[in-house]
C-alpha positions in Angstrom: 70.4 98.5 139.8 68.1 101.0 141.4 66.0 99.9 144.3 62.8 100.4 142.4 64.1 98.0 140.2 65.2 95.2 142.6 61.8 95.9 145.1 59.8 94.7 141.0 62.1 91.7 140.9 61.5 90.7 144.1 57.9 90.9 144.1 57.9 89.1 140.6 60.1 86.3 142.0 58.1 85.7 145.0 55.2 85.5 143.5 56.4 83.1 140.4 59.1 81.1 142.4 57.9 81.9 146.5 59.9 83.2 149.1 62.6 80.7 149.6 64.5 82.2 146.3 64.8 85.9 147.0 67.6 86.8 150.0 66.4 88.5 153.2 68.2 91.8 152.0 67.7 92.9 148.3 72.0 91.7 147.1 74.6 94.6 146.9 77.6 93.9 144.3 81.0 96.1 144.1 82.4 96.4 141.1 85.9 94.2 140.7 87.9 97.6 139.6 88.3 99.6 142.4 88.5 102.8 140.3 85.1 102.0 138.3 82.7 105.3 138.4 79.4 103.2 138.2 77.9 106.6 136.7 75.1 104.2 135.2 72.6 102.1 136.2 72.8 98.4 134.6 71.3 97.0 131.6 67.8 95.2 132.6 64.6 94.6 131.9 62.3 97.8 132.1 59.3 95.6 132.9 60.3 91.9 134.6 56.9 90.5 134.0 57.6 90.2 130.8 59.0 87.1 130.4 61.2 86.0 127.5 59.3 83.1 126.8 55.8 85.3 126.7 57.3 87.7 124.2 59.0 85.4 122.0 56.6 85.5 119.1 57.0 89.3 119.2 60.5 88.7 118.5 63.5 87.8 116.2 65.7 85.4 116.9 68.8 87.6 117.8 66.6 89.8 119.7 64.9 86.7 121.5 68.5 85.3 122.5 69.6 89.0 123.5 66.9 89.6 126.2 66.7 86.3 127.3 70.4 87.1 128.6 69.4 90.3 129.9 66.5 89.1 131.9 67.6 85.9 133.2 71.1 87.4 134.1 69.7 89.6 136.1 66.4 88.1 137.8 69.6 85.7 138.6 71.6 88.7 140.1 68.4 89.4 143.0 68.2 86.0 143.7 69.2 83.6 146.6 72.6 81.7 146.1 72.6 78.1 145.3 73.6 76.0 148.2 76.3 72.8 147.5 77.7 70.5 150.2 81.2 69.6 149.3 83.0 66.5 150.8 86.6 66.2 150.8 88.5 62.6 151.1 91.9 61.9 151.6 93.1 58.4 151.0 96.4 57.1 152.1 98.2 54.6 150.2 101.7 53.8 151.4 103.6 56.9 150.4 101.2 58.6 148.4 97.9 60.7 149.5 95.2 60.6 146.9 92.1 63.3 147.2 88.9 63.2 145.8 86.3 65.8 146.2 82.6 65.4 145.8 79.7 68.0 145.3 76.1 67.7 146.3 73.5 70.1 145.3 71.4 71.2 148.3 69.2 73.8 147.3 69.0 75.4 143.3 68.9 78.8 144.3 69.3 81.5 141.3 70.0 78.6 138.8 66.4 77.9 139.2 65.9 80.9 136.5 67.7 79.5 133.7 65.5 76.6 133.8 63.7 76.4 130.6 65.5 79.3 128.6 67.9 79.3 125.9 71.0 80.7 127.7 74.2 78.9 128.0 75.2 78.7 131.8 78.3 76.7 133.2 77.1 73.8 134.6 78.6 73.0 138.1 80.3 69.7 138.0 78.8 67.3 140.5 80.4 64.5 141.9 79.0 62.0 144.1 80.7 60.7 147.1 79.6 58.3 150.0 79.8 59.4 153.8 82.6 58.0 154.8 84.5 57.8 158.6 87.9 58.9 159.2 90.2 55.9 159.2 87.6 53.6 157.2 89.6 51.1 155.0 88.5 51.0 150.9 89.1 48.6 148.4 91.2 49.4 145.3 89.3 48.6 141.8 91.7 49.8 139.7 94.1 52.4 138.2 94.1 54.4 135.4 97.0 56.8 134.7 96.6 60.0 132.0 99.2 61.7 130.6 98.8 66.0 130.8 100.6 68.4 128.8 101.6 71.8 129.8 99.1 74.3 127.8 100.5 77.6 126.2 98.3 80.2 127.6 95.2 81.2 124.9 95.3 84.1 122.8 93.2 86.9 124.0 89.6 87.6 123.1 88.3 91.2 123.2 86.4 89.3 126.3 89.5 88.0 128.5 91.3 91.3 126.8 88.9 93.6 128.7 88.7 91.3 131.8 92.5 92.0 132.0 92.6 95.1 131.5 89.9 95.6 134.4 91.9 93.4 136.9 95.3 95.7 136.2 93.2 98.8 136.9 93.8 100.2 133.1 91.5 102.2 131.2 87.8 102.8 132.4 84.6 101.2 130.6 84.1 103.8 128.0 87.6 103.4 127.1 87.8 99.8 126.5 86.1 99.7 123.2 88.5 102.6 121.8 91.6 100.6 123.0 90.7 97.5 120.8 89.6 99.5 118.5 92.8 101.3 117.7 95.2 97.8 118.0 92.5 96.6 115.1 92.8 100.1 112.9 96.4 99.9 113.0 97.1 96.8 112.5 98.7 95.6 115.5 96.2 92.6 116.4 94.4 90.7 113.4 90.8 88.9 114.4 90.9 85.6 114.0 87.5 84.7 114.9 87.4 85.3 118.6 91.1 85.5 119.2 93.0 88.7 118.7 96.5 87.6 117.1 99.3 89.9 117.8 100.7 91.2 113.8 104.4 91.4 112.8 103.9 95.2 113.4 102.6 94.8 116.8 105.6 93.0 118.0 107.8 95.6 116.3 106.3 98.5 118.0 105.9 96.9 121.6 109.7 95.8 121.1 110.9 99.4 120.7 108.5 100.9 123.3 109.7 98.7 126.2 113.4 99.4 125.0 112.7 103.1 124.9 110.0 103.8 127.3 110.8 101.3 130.3 108.4 103.2 132.6 105.5 104.1 130.7 104.9 100.6 129.6 105.0 99.2 132.9 101.3 98.2 133.7 101.9 99.5 137.5 102.7 103.1 136.3 99.7 103.6 134.0 97.3 101.9 136.8 98.9 104.2 138.9 98.6 107.5 136.7 94.8 106.3 136.5 94.8 106.6 140.4 96.2 109.9 140.4 93.4 111.3 137.9 91.1 110.3 140.6 92.5 111.7 143.4 93.1 115.0 141.3 88.9 114.7 140.7 88.4 114.1 144.4 90.3 117.1 144.9 93.7 115.4 146.5 96.0 116.5 144.3 96.9 119.5 141.9 96.6 118.3 138.2 99.6 120.9 137.5 101.7 118.7 140.3 100.7 115.1 138.5 100.8 116.3 135.3 104.1 118.1 135.8 106.2 114.7 137.3 104.6 112.6 134.2 106.1 115.1 131.5 109.4 115.9 132.5 109.9 112.3 132.5 107.9 111.6 129.6 110.1 114.5 127.5 113.5 113.2 128.9 112.4 109.6 127.7 111.2 111.0 124.6 114.7 113.0 123.6 116.7 109.7 124.8 114.3 107.8 122.3 114.9 110.2 119.6 118.5 109.9 119.4 118.8 106.4 120.0 115.8 104.0 118.5 116.4 102.4 115.8 115.0 103.5 112.4 113.2 100.3 111.1 112.3 101.7 107.9 115.7 102.1 106.9 116.6 98.4 107.7 116.8 96.3 104.7 116.9 92.4 104.4 118.1 91.1 101.3 116.2 88.6 99.2 118.4 87.0 96.8 116.8 88.4 93.4 117.5 90.8 91.2 115.7 94.0 89.9 114.4 93.0 86.3 114.4 96.8 85.4 118.0 97.5 86.2 119.7 94.4 87.5 120.5 95.7 91.1 119.7 93.3 94.1 116.2 93.2 95.6 115.4 94.1 99.4 112.6 93.8 101.4 111.8 97.5 103.2 109.4 98.9 105.7 106.6 101.7 104.3 103.5 102.8 106.1 101.5 99.8 105.4 104.1 97.0 105.9 106.7 95.1 104.2 107.0 95.5 100.0 110.2 94.4 98.2 111.5 97.3 96.4 114.8 97.5 94.1 118.1 98.7 96.0 118.6 101.3 93.6 115.8 103.3 94.6 115.4 106.3 93.9 117.2 105.9 90.5 114.8 102.4 90.2 111.3 102.3 91.7 110.7 98.7 90.9 108.6 97.6 93.9 105.9 94.7 94.5 104.3 93.2 97.3 105.5 90.6 100.2 104.0 87.4 99.2 101.9 86.0 102.6 102.5 82.7 104.1 101.2 79.6 102.0 101.0 82.0 98.8 103.4 81.9 95.6 105.9 84.7 95.4 104.1 87.4 93.1 106.0 87.1 89.3 108.3 90.3 88.4 106.7 92.8 86.8 107.5 92.4 83.0 110.0 95.3 82.1 108.2 98.3 80.0 107.4 98.3 76.5 109.6 100.8 74.5 107.4 102.9 72.0 108.4 104.0 68.4 107.4 107.8 70.1 109.7 110.2 71.5 109.1 112.9 74.4 108.3 116.1 73.7 109.9 117.7 76.7 113.6 115.9 76.8 113.5 113.8 73.6 113.8 110.2 75.3 111.8 107.1 74.1 108.1 106.9 75.6 107.4 103.5 77.5 103.9 101.7 77.9 103.6 101.2 81.6 100.8 99.9 83.7 99.5 101.6 86.3 96.1 101.8 89.0 94.2 102.7 86.5 95.5 100.5 83.7 98.3 101.8 80.9 99.4 104.9 79.9 102.8 106.3 78.2 105.4 107.4 80.2 109.1 108.8 79.6 111.8 106.6 79.9 113.9 108.9 81.7 112.1 108.9 84.6 112.2 110.0 87.3 114.5 113.1 85.7 111.4 113.7 82.9 107.9 112.9 84.7 106.2 113.5 81.2 103.3 111.1 80.9 100.4 110.6 78.3 97.2 108.7 78.1 96.7 105.5 75.8 93.8 106.6 73.8 92.2 103.8 72.6 90.6 105.1 69.0 87.0 104.1 68.2 87.5 104.3 63.9 85.4 107.4 64.1 86.6 110.7 62.3 86.1 113.8 64.4 82.9 115.3 63.6 84.2 119.0 63.8 84.7 121.3 60.5 88.4 120.9 59.0 89.8 118.5 62.2 91.3 115.3 60.5 91.6 113.8 64.2 89.9 110.4 65.5 87.6 109.9 68.2 89.3 108.2 71.1 88.0 107.4 75.0 89.5 109.7 77.4 88.8 110.2 81.1 87.9 112.8 83.5 89.4 113.6 86.9 86.9 111.5 88.3 87.5 108.7 86.1 84.1 109.1 84.7 85.1 108.1 80.7 84.0 110.5 77.9 84.9 110.9 74.2 87.0 113.3 72.7 89.1 114.3 69.5 92.8 113.0 69.4 94.0 116.1 68.5 93.4 117.9 71.8 94.1 120.6 73.0 94.0 121.7 69.1 90.1 120.3 69.0 88.1 120.2 72.0 85.3 118.2 70.4 83.7 116.4 73.5 80.8 114.0 73.7 79.6 112.0 77.2 77.7 109.4 74.8 79.8 107.2 72.1 79.6 108.7 68.4 79.3 106.5 65.6 80.2 106.9 62.2 78.3 108.8 59.9 76.0 112.0 59.7 72.2 112.8 60.2 70.9 112.7 57.2 67.9 114.9 58.4 70.1 118.3 59.7 73.7 116.8 58.8 74.5 116.6 62.5 76.6 113.9 63.8 75.2 111.0 65.4 75.6 108.5 68.9 74.9 105.2 69.9 71.8 104.7 72.2 72.9 101.9 74.3 71.4 100.1 77.3 73.1 98.0 79.6 75.9 98.3 77.3 73.7 96.4 74.5 73.3 98.4 71.3 69.8 99.5 70.7 70.0 102.8 67.6 71.6 105.0 66.3 70.3 108.8 66.9 70.8 112.3 66.0 73.2 114.2 68.5 71.4 117.5 67.9 68.6 118.6 70.2 65.0 118.4 68.7 65.9 116.7 65.3 64.8 113.3 67.0 66.5 111.4 63.8 67.2 107.5 64.6 67.9 103.8 63.0 68.3 100.6 64.0 71.5 99.4 64.3 73.1 97.5 61.3 73.9 94.0 62.8 76.8 93.1 59.9 78.9 96.5 60.2 77.7 98.1 64.2 78.6 96.4 67.2 75.5 95.4 69.3 77.4 94.5 72.4 
């Protein structure tokens, strides 16, 4: 905090609360991280005289909460300490000794600034103990036994993880956000409300790294390397020597890992299920996006499906593809009707030997308007998945239209006609020729309005 900001805060506190609430000298705080660079001033109010309650009506609820937090914490950091009287009493009862601790507030100090502000603080528990003399006897009024259980350590939150990184000397304030975002983006942890929950993938990665890169995974090694980087900045170490030592060890560990590290992607787990396409056993494999169920006959059979999550029923097996009365023009095998990410399509039954595919064309029941063509209009899709209308005889006939083609022709100019729709509701039949302008209302009995 700049000296100017401290001086303004002290003047305001003296004016509002009195000189008793400010220390004799402005407080100086040291970062818990010895390697913290402290290159930026702390987040603080630009004018401490703008108290949260006075400007509340100018702020949104979230803005008010944030400003109250910043203002009160900054002002509290410039105030005198709170004073407490702590009294400890040891009571001897046979071979047992019982201890009671009392805490009594003598001076409120910096806690005064939190009064009347919507900022959550940890309130110190106060237990009053009367003055007692050594050797004084006390009366036993009763006893109460309570059973306690050892609790496992809580899961990390973002805040507690950052605190641990600071304590271990790992990373810098500028890298903490990147560390957490990397854990989330790569699927090593999931966010459950405020908790960071380790995933199975995260556990596997940690297990493999600890088994093959023990030195690099050691917290003290990482913290020590951070310290050496600071010494390079100060000119005490040469960067070539530091990086040379690191690279020699890392190169050796990497070479060993390439030979000895197990390949989890090749490991398979039997499911007890049978592939509905070829009859071979189904197994669980690992891929780029996690576990999936696949046929053990890969690559001859490429049947796959998702692994059901906990608490969810298993996905039903995929239905076998429907055989069509149509032959593949490339190899002569029968064509099949399959389902893909964009819907149904035709594929050769000899896949993967033959990779011929054809789209399933939905016919509109409208003859192609091109002269001399005997085809019908069908729906097609462009490379960008935009639907258009064309002739089923493509590439022999190259007729296309972005607007749905209707039956009949224009009585004025003889051109083909199209449907005019608004929000998929048929409003009129119009001539497709530019400048003609012919139009008529749709026939409610023969033409679809939906």
